[in-house]
KEGUTOR-494798 format. One record per residue (C-alpha): z, x, y. Coordinates in steps of 0.25 Angstrom, whole numbers, plus 2048, in hexadecimal, padded with zeros to 3 digits. Last residue first. Example, Ala and Ser with C-alpha at 12.3 -4.5 7.8 and 13.67 -1.06 7.14 Angstrom:
REM residues 2
81D8377FC
81F8317EE
REM end
This chain:
REM residues 1221
8947987E7
88A7A17F0
8857AE7EC
8817B87F8
8737BC7FA
8707C8803
8657CD80D
86D7D9814
8797D981D
8757CE81F
86A7C581C
8727BB814
86E7B2808
8787A8802
8757A57F4
8787997EA
86B7927ED
8667987FB
86F798807
86A7A1812
8727A981C
86B7AE829
8717B9832
87F7BC837
88D7BB834
88B7B8825
88A7C7822
8997C9825
89C7C2818
8A57B7814
8A47AD808
8AB7A0807
8AA7957FC
8AE7867FB
8B3783809
8B677480B
8AC76C812
8AF76080B
8A275B804
899767806
8A4770801
8A277C80A
89C78A806
8A0794811
8987A0815
89F7AA81E
8A07B382A
8AC7BC829
8BB7B982B
8BB7AD822
8CA7A9821
8CF7A4814
8D179880B
8CE78D815
8C178F81C
8C778D829
8CF79A827
8D079F836
8C67AB837
8BA7A4832
8AF7AE833
8A27AC83B
8947AB837
89879F82E
88F79A823
89078D81D
88C78980E
88F77A80A
89377A7FC
8917817EE
8867777EA
87E77D7F6
87E778805
878780810
87A78C81A
881784825
88378F830
891791837
894799843
89278E84D
89179385B
89C794866
8A579685F
8B379A860
8B679B851
8BD795846
8B479383A
8B178A82E
8B577C833
8B1771829
8AD76382C
8AC757823
8A474B820
8A274782F
89A73A830
88C73C835
88872F82E
87C732826
87D741824
88C741822
89174D82A
89775B825
89C764830
89E77382F
8A777983B
8A7786843
8B378984C
8BD785856
8BE776852
8BC772860
8B177C862
8A9777857
89F780851
895779848
89077683A
88976B834
887765826
880757825
884750818
87C746810
87B750804
87375A80E
87275D81C
87576B822
87476D831
87177B837
872782844
881781845
88777884F
88F77A85C
89776C85C
893763850
892755857
88E74B84C
88374184D
87F734847
87372B843
86A72F84F
85C729850
85173384E
84672984A
84272C83C
84C736838
85872F83C
861738843
86E74083F
87474884A
87C75584A
881759857
88376785E
874768863
86C75D85B
86E76184D
865758844
86874F838
85C746834
85F73982E
85A734821
84B73281D
840728820
83572982A
83171D833
823720836
820726844
81971E84E
82471A857
829728859
83872785D
83D72C86A
84C72D86F
855727879
85F72F882
86773C880
865747876
856743875
85173C869
84373E864
83B737858
83073984E
828744856
81B74684E
81A755849
81175083D
818755830
826758836
82774A83E
82F74E84A
83D74A84E
84374C85B
851750861
85375186F
85775A87B
860765876
85776786A
85475F85D
848760854
847757848
83C75983E
83B74D835
83274C829
83E750820
849754829
847761831
85176483C
84D76E848
858772852
855775861
86177A869
858786870
84F77C876
84077E879
83877187A
83076E86E
82176E86B
81C76785E
81276E855
80B767849
80576A83B
80277983D
7FB77E830
804788829
7FD78581C
807781812
81378081B
80C777825
81077A833
81977483E
81A77A84B
826776854
82877A863
82C78286E
839789869
83278C85C
83278484F
829786843
82977A83A
82477C82C
81D771824
81C76D815
82B76B815
83176E822
83377D823
83A781831
83578E838
83C792845
835798851
8347A485A
82D7A1867
81E7A5869
818799863
809799861
809799852
8017A2849
80179C83B
8037A282D
80179D81F
80579F811
8087AE813
80D7B5807
81C7B6806
81D7B67F6
8247AA7F1
8287A47FF
81A7A4804
8197A8812
81779E81E
8127A482B
8157A283A
80F7AB844
8157A9851
80F7AA85F
80E7B486A
80B7C3868
8127D1869
8207CD864
81A7C6858
8207B9852
8207B7843
8257AA83C
8277AA82D
82879E825
82C7A0816
82579780C
82978E800
835785805
83678C813
83C799818
83D79D826
8387AA82C
8397B183A
8317BD83F
82F7C584C
8247CE849
8227DA853
8157DC859
8077D6855
8067CB84B
7FE7CF83F
7EF7CC83F
7ED7C0835
7ED7BE826
7FC7BC826
8027C581B
80D7CB823
8127C182E
8207C7830
8237D1825
8237CD816
82D7CD80B
82C7C67FD
8347C17F1
8407CA7F3
84A7C87E8
8587C57ED
85C7BE7E0
8607B07E2
85B7AF7F1
84D7B47ED
8487BC7F9
83D7B9804
8387C280F
8357C381D
8337D0825
8327D0834
8407D3837
8487D082A
8457C2826
84A7BB819
8457B0811
84F7AC806
84B7A67F8
84E79B7EF
8487917F8
845799805
85279B80D
8527A281A
8577AF81F
8567B782C
8597C5831
8577CC824
85E7D981F
8577DE813
85A7EC80E
8667E9805
8607DC7FF
86B7D47F9
86F7CD7EC
87A7C37E7
8857C77F0
8927C17ED
8977B57F5
8987AC7E8
8997B47DC
88D7BB7D6
8847B77CA
8787BF7C7
86B7BB7CC
8627B67C1
8567BF7C0
8497BB7C8
83E7C67C6
8317C47CD
8397C37DA
83D7D27DB
82E7D67D7
8297CD7E3
81F7C37DF
8117C27E4
80A7B47E4
7FE7AD7DF
7FA79F7DC
8047987E6
8007A17F1
7F279D7F1
7E87A87EE
7E47AF7FB
7D87AA802
7CA7B1804
7C77B9811
7B87B5810
7B07BC81B
7AB7C7812
7A67BD808
79F7B4812
7987C0819
7937C580B
7997D2807
7917DE80B
7847E3805
7817F2808
78C7FA802
78D7EF7F7
77F7F17F2
7827E87E6
7817EB7D7
78E7F37D8
7967E67DB
7927E07CE
7947ED7C7
7A27ED7CC
7A57DE7C8
7A07E07BA
7A77ED7B7
7B47E77BC
7B37DB7B4
7AF7E27A7
7BB7EC7A9
7C57E17AB
7BF7D97A0
7C17E4796
7B67E778B
7AB7EB794
79D7E678F
79A7DE79B
79B7EB7A3
7907F279C
7867E779E
7897E77AD
7897F67AE
77B7F67A8
7767EA7B0
77B7F17BD
7747FE7B8
7677F77B6
7677EF7C3
76A7FA7CC
7787FB7D1
77A7FA7E0
7778067EA
78280D7F0
78480C7FF
79480B7FF
7958157F4
78D81F7FC
79781D808
7A28207FE
79B82D7F9
799831807
7A782F80B
7AC8377FF
7A2842802
7A7843811
7B684380D
7B384E803
7AC85680E
7B9855816
7C285980A
7B9865807
7BA86A815
7C9868815
7CA870808
7C287C80B
7BD8827FE
7B288A806
7A98897FA
7AA87A7FA
7A7879809
79B88380A
79587D816
79288A81D
79D887827
7A688381C
7A4890815
7A7898821
7B4891823
7B8894815
7B58A3816
7BD8A3823
7C989D81C
7C88A7811
7C88B281A
7D48AD821
7DB8AC814
7D88BB810
7DB8C081E
7EA8BB81E
7F08C3829
7F58B9833
7E98BB83C
7E08B9830
7E68AC82D
7E58A783B
7D68AB83C
7D48A482E
7DA897834
7D0897840
7C489A836
7C988E82E
7CA88583A
7BC88883E
7B7886830
7BD878830
7B887483D
7AA879839
7AA87282C
7AF865832
7A486683D
79A867832
7A085B82B
79F852836
79184E834
79584A826
7A084182C
79683A835
78D837829
798831821
79C82882D
78D82382E
78D82181F
799818820
79481082C
78780D825
78E80A817
79780081E
79D7F8812
7AC7FA816
7AE80480B
7A280D811
7A880B81E
7B681081A
7B081C812
7A782081E
7B381F828
7BB82881F
7B083281F
7AF83182E
7BE83382F
7BE83F827
7B284682F
7BA84383C
7C684A837
7BE856832
7B785783F
7C4858846
7CB850851
7C784284F
7C183D85B
7B383C854
7B983184B
7B9828857
7AA828858
7A9824849
7B381984B
7AB814857
79F81384E
7A780D843
7AC80184B
7B57F7844
7B67FD836
7B680B83C
7C2809846
7CD80B83B
7C7818835
7C581E843
7D381A848
7D982083C
7D182D83E
7D582D84D
7E482C849
7E3838840
7DB84084B
7E683C856
7F184084C
7EA84D84A
7E8850859
7F684C85D
7F684686B
7F4837867
7F382F874
7E482F875
7E382A867
7EB81D86A
7E381B877
7D681B86F
7DC812865
7E0808870
7D2808875
7CD806867
7D67FA864
7D17F4857
7D1803851
7E0804856
7E47FA84B
7DD802840
7E280F846
7F180A846
7EF805837
7E9812833
7F581A839
7FF810833
7F9812825
7F9821826
7FA822816
80981F816
80F81581F
81B81D824
828816825
82F80D830
82580282E
81C802822
81D7F381E
81E7EB82B
8167F4834
80C7F982A
8097EB825
8077E7833
7FE7F2836
7F67EE82A
7F47E082F
7EF7E683D
7E57EF835
7DF7E282F
7D27E6827
7D17F5824
7E07F7827
7E37EC81D
7DF7F5812
7E9800816
7F47F5817
7F07F0809
7F37FD803
8007FF80B
8067F2806
8027F57F8
80A8037F9
8167FD801
8197F17F9
81E7F77EC
8288007F5
8317F47F8
82D7E67F6
8217DE7F1
8217CF7F3
81B7D0801
8107D97FB
8077CD7F7
8077CA806
8017D7809
7F67D57FE
7F37C7804
7F17CE812
7E87D880B
7E07CD805
7DE7C6812
7DA7D4819
7D07D680E
7CA7C8810
7C87CB81E
7C27D981B
7B77D3812
7AD7DE810
7B57EB811
7C27E480E
7BE7DF800
7C27E97F6
7CE7EE7FE
7D37DF7FF
7D27DE7F0
7DA7EB7EE
7E47E67F8
7E57D97F0
7E87E17E3
7F27EA7EA
7F97DE7F0
7FA7D67E3
8007E37DC
80B7E47E7
80D7D57E7
8107D57D8
80E7C67D4
8057C97C8
7FC7D27D2
7F07CE7C9
7F27C07CE
7F27C37DC
7E77CD7DB
7DF7C47D2
7E07B97DD
7DA7C27E7
7CF7C67DD
7CC7B87DA
7CA7B57E9
7C17C17EA
7B87BC7DF
7B77AE7E5
7B47B47F3
7A97BD7ED
7A37B17E5
7A27A97F2
79D7B47FA
7917B77F1
7877C37F4
78F7CF7F9
79D7C97F6
7997C87E7
79A7D87E6
7A77D97ED
7AC7CD7E5
7AA7D47D8
7B17E17DD
7BD7D97E2
7BD7D07D5
7BD7DC7CC
7C87E47D4
7D17D87D5
7D07D57C6
7D27E37C2
7DE7E57CB
7E47D87C8
7E57DA7B9
7F07CF7B8
7E67C47B8
7E17C97AA
7D37CE7A9
7CA7C57A0
7C67BC7AB
7C27C87B3
7B57C97AA
7B17BC7B0
7B27C17BE
7AA7CE7BA
79F7C47B4
79F7BD7C1
79D7C97C9
7927CE7BF
78B7C17C0
78B7C27D0
7867D07D0
77A7CC7C8
7787C07D0
7787C87DD
76F7D37D7
7657C97D4
7667C27E2
7637D07E9
76F7D57F1
76A7D8800
7707CC806
77C7C77FE
77C7B87FE
77E7B480C
7847BD817
7867CB818
7917D381F
78B7DC829
7987DE830
7A67DA82B
7A77E181E
7AF7EC824
7B17EA833
7A67F083B
79C7FA835
7997F1829
78A7F382A
7877FB836
7797FD832
7747F4827
7737FB81A
7657FA814
76480880F
77080F80B
778816815
777825814
78382E812
78383A81B
77E847815
789851811
78285E812
77F85B821
787866827
78B87081D
79486B811
7A1866812
7B0868814
7B7865820
7C3868829
7BF86C836
7CC86983C
7D186282F
7CF85582A
7D385381B
7CC84C810
7D2848803
7C883D801
7CB82F7FC
7C7829809
7CC81B806
7D681A811
7D682681A
7D283481B
7DC83F81A
7DE849825
7E4857824
7E985E830
7E586C832
7EE878830
7EF88283B
7F688D833
80089083D
80C88F835
80A887829
80187B829
80286D82D
7FA863825
7F785582A
7F784B81F
7EC841822
7F1834826
7E482D827
7DC83782F
7E3844832
7D884A83B
7D9859840
7DB85E84E
7D386B850
7DB87784B
7E1881855
7EE88184E
7F688085B
7FC873857
7FC86F849
7F0868843
7F1858844
7F3850837
802850838
80284183C
7FE83D82E
809844827
80F837821
80183281C
7FD83E814
80383B807
80182C807
7F282B809
7F181C80A
7E581B812
7DE825809
7DE834809
7E983E80A
7EB84C80F
7F6854809
7FF85D810
80A863807
80887280B
803874819
7F487681A
7EE883820
7E1882819
7DF89181A
7E289780C
7E488F800
7F288C7FB
7F08897EC
7FC8837E6
8038857D9
8118857DF
81587D7EB
81587E7FA
81E875802
81A87B80F
827884810
81F891810
81088F812
80688D807
7F989280B
7EF88680C
7E6880802
7D8882800
7DA88D7F5
7D28867EB
7C687D7F0
7C886F7F4
7C28657EB
7B785E7F2
7B884F7EF
7AE84B7E4
7A18457EA
7A18367EA
79782E7E2
7A082C7D6
7AC8287E0
7A381D7E6
79F8187D9
7AD8177D5
7B58207CC
7B38217BD
7BE8247B3
7C58167B3
7C18147A4
7B98087A8
7B280F7B4
7AE81A7AB
7A98117A0
7A18097AA
79A8157B0
79781B7A2
79280E79D
78980B7AA
7848197A9
78081879A
77A80B79D
7728107A9
76C81C7A2
7648227AE
7578277A8
74F8207B3
75681F7C0
75F8137C2
7598057C5
7578017D4
7627F87DA
7637EA7D6
75A7DF7DD
7527DA7D2
7597D37C6
7647D87BD
7637CE7B1
7727CD7AD
7797D57A2
7887D47A5
78E7DC7B0
7967E87B3
7997F77B1
7A18017B8
79B80C7C0
7938027C8
7A07FB7C9
7A58007D6
7B38047D6
7BB7FF7E1
7BC8097ED
7BD8187EC
7C78207F4
7C98297E9
7C68227DC
7B982A7D9
7C28377DA
7CB8317D0
7C082E7C6
7BB83C7C7
7C98427C5
7CB8387B9
7BE83D7B3
7C184B7B4
7CF8497AE
7C98447A2
7C6839798
7CE82E7A0
7DA829797
7D882178B
7D882D782
7E5832787
7EB825782
7F782078B
7ED81D796
7F38227A4
7E68287A9
7DF81A7A6
7EA8137AE
7E881D7BA
7D981A7B9
7DB80B7B9
7E480C7C5
7D98147CC
7CE80B7CA
7D77FF7CE
7D98057DC
7E88097DF
7F28027E7
7FF8097E0
80A7FF7E0
80F8007D2
8057F57CD
7F97FB7D3
7FC8077CB
7FB8007BE
8088017B6
80880B7AC
80780779D
81280A794
813811787
811820787
814823795
81F819796
82681D789
82682C78E
82B82979B
837821796
83A82C78C
838837797
8438307A0
83E8287AC
83C82F7BA
82D8307B9
8278227B8
81D81D7AF
81081D7B8
8148297C0
81A8267CE
8158247DD
80A81A7DA
7FD8217DD
80182F7DA
80A82B7CF
7FF8247C8
7F68307CA
8008397C4
8028307B8
7F282F7B6
7F283E7B7
7FC8407AC
7F38377A4
7E78407A7
7EF84C7A4
7F1847796
7E3844795
7E0853795
7E6854787
7F4853781
7F9856773
80484C770
81384C774
81483D775
81883E783
80C847786
80383D77F
808832788
80483A795
80F84079D
81083E7AC
81E8387AE
8238417A2
81F84F7A8
81785779E
81985E791
81D857783
82085F777
81A85976A
814866765
81987376D
80E877776
80B886776
805886769
7F688876C
7F2893776
7EA88B781
7DD88577E
7E1877780
7E987B78C
7F687378F
7FC87279D
80B87479D
80C87D7A9
7FF8797AF
8078777BC
7FF8727C8
7F38697CA
7ED86A7D8
7EA8607E3
7E38607F0
7E78567FA
7E3860806
7F0867805
7F48697F6
7FA85F7ED
8008647E0
80085D7D3
80A8617C9
8158597CF
80C84D7CE
80B84E7BF
8018547B5
80A85B7AA
80085C79E
7F68657A5
7EB86579A
7E287179A
7D5872792
7CE87979E
7C686C7A1
7D38657A1
7D886E7AC
7CC86B7B5
7CD85C7B2
7DC85D7B6
7D88627C3
7CE8577C5
7D884D7C0
7E38527CA
7D88527D6
7D58437D2
7E48407D2
7E68467E0
7DA83E7E5
7DF8317DE
7ED8337E4
7E88357F2
7DE8297F2
7E98207EC
7F38247F6
7FF82A7F0
80B8247E9
8198297EE
81A8327FA
82583C7F8
82783C7E9
81883B7E7
8158477F0
81F84F7E9
81984B7DB
80B84E7E1
80E85D7E3
80F8637F1
80686B7FB
80387A7FC
80087F7EE
80188E7EA
7F78937E0
7FD8997D4
8038A67CF
80A8A47C1
8168AC7BD
81D8B27B1
82A8BA7B4
82D8C57AA
82D8D07B4
8208CB7B9
8168C27B2
8098BC7B7
8008B17BA
7F58B07C5
7EE8A77CE
7F08997C8
7E988E7CF
7EF8807D0
7E58767CB
7DD86C7D4
7D48777D9
7D087A7CB
7D18887C3
7D98857B6
7D98937B0
7E48997B7
7ED88C7B7
7EC88C7A7
7F089B7A6
7FB8997B0
80188C7AA
7FF89279C
80789E7A0
8138957A4
81188C798
81289978F
81E89E796
824890795
822890786
82789E783
83489C78A
8358A1799
8398957A0
84789A7A4
8418A67AB
83989D7B4
82A8A07B5
8258A37C3
81A89B7C9
8148A27D5
80D89A7E0
8038A17E9
8018A57F8
7F58AE7FA
7F28BD7FE
7EA8C17F1
7F38CC7ED
8008C87F3
7FF8BA7EC
80A8B27F3
8158AA7EE
81B89C7ED
82389B7E1
8248927D5
82F8937CB
82D8917BC
82C8897AF
83187B7B3
82E87D7C2
8358837CD
8318837DC
82B8897E8
8328977E8
82D89F7F4
8268AC7F7
8238B37EA
81A8BE7EC
80E8BF7E1
8088CD7E0
8118D77DA
8108D07CD
81A8C67D3
8208CA7E0
82D8C57E5
82F8C17F3
8388B57F0
83F8B87E4
83D8B77D5
8498BD7CD
8468B87BF
8518AE7BA
8488A27BB
8438A67C9
84E8AB7D3
84E8A97E2
8568B57E8
84D8B77F4
84F8A97F9
85E8AC7FA
8698A97F1
8788A87F4
8798997F1
86E8957E7
8618907EE
REM end
């Protein structure tokens, strides 16, 4: 606001438009909401009809003829487009030269704002919003109106997850007056414009479909396909010439069907895009919450004589070939949903005017329709799906406000709670959890539905065993043998189709991982019901295809493995867990924001099979920041489900009714796979009928996906019995709200709510246009459709043969393979016949680490490092401050807390990072992890101790990508040290030595030791020498046999039966003495008294280098001794200090000299040229001890220092590499 102005002096384009002005004597302007390209938008009030409105006033600066024509066109087009998904235009007028449009007032926010705040949305939410957009576009296209500027900023999200298209300012109407568009002129927003728009061509409805593809891409990934910050020329070239990256490659874990649909929408040629917005909307509805696409609607198979055992033939007059062709064409073009989607009733669209009155300061925007009586605050958007991002952060706001008089409402699975304006008594909204795909809300008495009994319960198909699959998914009722219930002729027909699909995949490139994994998973799902061996081979090939298809990109590999695990978890949970663990390991090479989305996706899947592992992921990767989608709440519920008594106490401690309802919802969902009857009983404790109805619908969806049709049908039946109570509660709340409105002098709105309540009680849900009731009914219908899909009948022989014949004629190998595999599965009664016991129990094995690996993006490119002078910093990681370092070939292993990683010493590129025992296919250790790490020749050894359990978990990680090679739980309680020894690794603790094989982790031998703080370990070939305050003994590394032992005083022991091994002397430090002993018998050759020694000796080139503090010399000294005789070659004092310990560390030898670090400065000029006042590294001549190079830095005073090639790597103040001479 300019200085000196008040809110009553706001001007509009030179015309005096002030707060309180009335247009046409009817529309009062209350608040300016914003300014667009042509005019300002005001929040106002319609005094004639007693309702809030939005008023767009044309700017004076925009009054040329074309802009005026566009302004009027927006009004006329908006007035004639009557659809719940398009902003309603109430009136258009002119007063004192001011053109204005009166529209609905929207409560909520546009999708551009949501994307800027939250990034990419959950798949179910994005698909639902895109489906609503497509349906609204279809209504516009039917009226010959093309929007031409579809983008997130023009899509407005209302409470209840309803969406409206706004701003038809540049829309084109085919029957409008000709000549309004200048030839060759482009309209639109560059990031969302179709190629034909860029070329200035005449555009049609498919221009909007391209924009819809861009919008959907942005909703799923967080940004449009070709960027949005680049200049117009760059964007034009990309939209016209370039192919967008598949969504799965940019971090969006979407189903393959959705990825294909988005690519079809983004085709350059308009004719190659889907035929209509209506078909796109139908496809998107089918994709909401649907599983892998069944192939009955694809095509499959080669002519084969169908034998007896198939389902009955179709009814007379049914054109099988035509139906097969149509279904196949729809699937191939990406325009058909799954069978489950086709069978599901469309989600009930809330009636117009179901929103809430927009309150001042609630983020209200123009173009919206605030309905009366809902009471939702602006900006609250319930969400569905386990990863519903927009609602998760507001999960704890789900309870109604105190004193509102409403029953507590459920907010299951992070449903966003809506708090309304002053005293409006808004109910909390609840979103069902993973896989629900229904925008249902739980309100006190929420519910839309027919009268009691109008939605009959889904009936179980004949022949289903009672209780099948009620315990853990796929664990109960698993068949054995060769597929009982599947006739031999069907088995052989299906087997042939599976083998043909496998053969067709030979023509699909290895890089097409999504297609290969999908085909093999579908084929394996069919084969696992009658041939465990074939299923195992197909699943192994699918896993290899995921690694190969990822092409070294860990994020892509993880997404493919997660999809494969999702396809198998219901029937083979152990295999799914192992696949998800491998997916987790593939992400070790992925850093930053690219790791988060796939890590969250696999954590959500792990919830089903290993909640404790999902909890570990959340603790390591989402610690200190919100895990969107209610992930932590779901994890806590899954863990509590295993401890019912603790869960009861947890619920009792929650005082807030809404939070208690949300927690109960999560517990019900988590408990159902273990004990469905107990979960159903627990659902009765949710505080409202609407909340219980939603959780029952969720249970029905989950049990159907888990292969438990009986349990699913029972949950649906219970949900339908709850509908009358939902309607009664909702009606009661509406009447109560009507009374409050009447008391505030709003009789029109009060009467509307009373009529709505009466309609619900009469079962007229659609006529009452009650949004919450509609969502509740939609949840029931979606659950019924999912249950029906689970008990569908297999294909009859005629249709199966027709689809098989049709599939073989498909030109593309990928299409052919997918159609054949899908038809094979649809020939089987998958809802009634589970996997064979052998197939369900087979966990499979990961491909060998030598054949597949993920490579970090940083490591994939290895530029030559630029030259820097000795002592200059070569690279650093500003946010990494390790506590320990060790050398690993050309890399450096670092540890920071529980996290371990490896970087390339030459470039600083991070190869991988992992926490503690991440990737171990076993329950994580409880409590806080205490971690140590040591690098070997080709592996990194990590020891993990727990503060809450005894023992040590020792694991070997591959140096290339961090994957777990092996792991062992050892009984030692004390912290230990890892020492690689060729093909073995030695783990030393105060109480003993354990030697394991580096390849397998197998324990070779264990040797107990007496605890001694002065112990030193020396490895020399086959000889492992252990010295302490009492004795020095040698053990044979390969067998653990004691070779010899010499006490500090007295005679020694030499094993008589040990062969006389060859080799030079072994040099060991025994206290303050260096001693050379014969390797085969331990006899002493020579010794040299050091003083107070440094921890490490260096032996090389016939010289033994040692360092010690010598009090008689007044400081720290480096010694060079002849390795054979012990003669002193030279000694070099480096510091003058008072002791008592040695401040020197021998780092290693390089062509540049012997490198020595001092953690103390040299204040007396012993280094010759100058005093070293700070900690330093000196390079000494190996032959003379003279100083060749000196480098000072305070960071050398503490922490490890690692010498690798010509780099010195330091952990302080951050991980840094310094160039050496």
